C-alpha positions, 0 to 999 in steps of 0.5 A, a space after each residue: 203330699 205329692 212332694 213327700 210321696 215323690 221323695 220316698 224311695 225303696 232305700 229310704 223306706 228300707 232304712 226307716 223300716 230297719 230303724 223301727 225294727 231295731 228299736 222294737 227289738 230293743 224295747 221288747 228285749 228281743 235284742 240286747 241294747 248296746 251297753 255304754 260302759 262309760 255312761 254306766 260308770 258315770 251313772 254309778 258315780 253320780 248315784 253314789 255322790 247323790 247318796 253321799 250328799 243325802 247322808 251329809 244333809 242328814 248329818 248336818 241336820 242332826 248336828 244342828 238339832 244337837 247344837 240347838 238342844 245343847 244351847 240351854 244347857 250351855 247357858 245354864 252352865 255359864 250362868 252357874 260358873 258366873 255365880 260361882 265366880 261372883 261368890 268366890 270374889 265376894 269371899 275374897 273381898 270379905 277375907 281381905 276386909 277382915 
């Protein structure tokens, strides 16, 4: 403790006091915070990309759901076409036999 107290001088106390005062001013809106335009621009881009990814994920999920909903209908259509094709083959064979 004695060592730490001996290291303190007017300059270091003044410097730390100014830092604390400036920080308090920023926190209490007494002094405007320095704007970092690059950071703000990058953050805006990030938020935009984040929103785009969310929309993309939602669209993929909807597309997947539509495909799942359509599969039974597609199977039904394939089976109906197969039946039509088989019936047509039977008709052609019966005509060729007579």
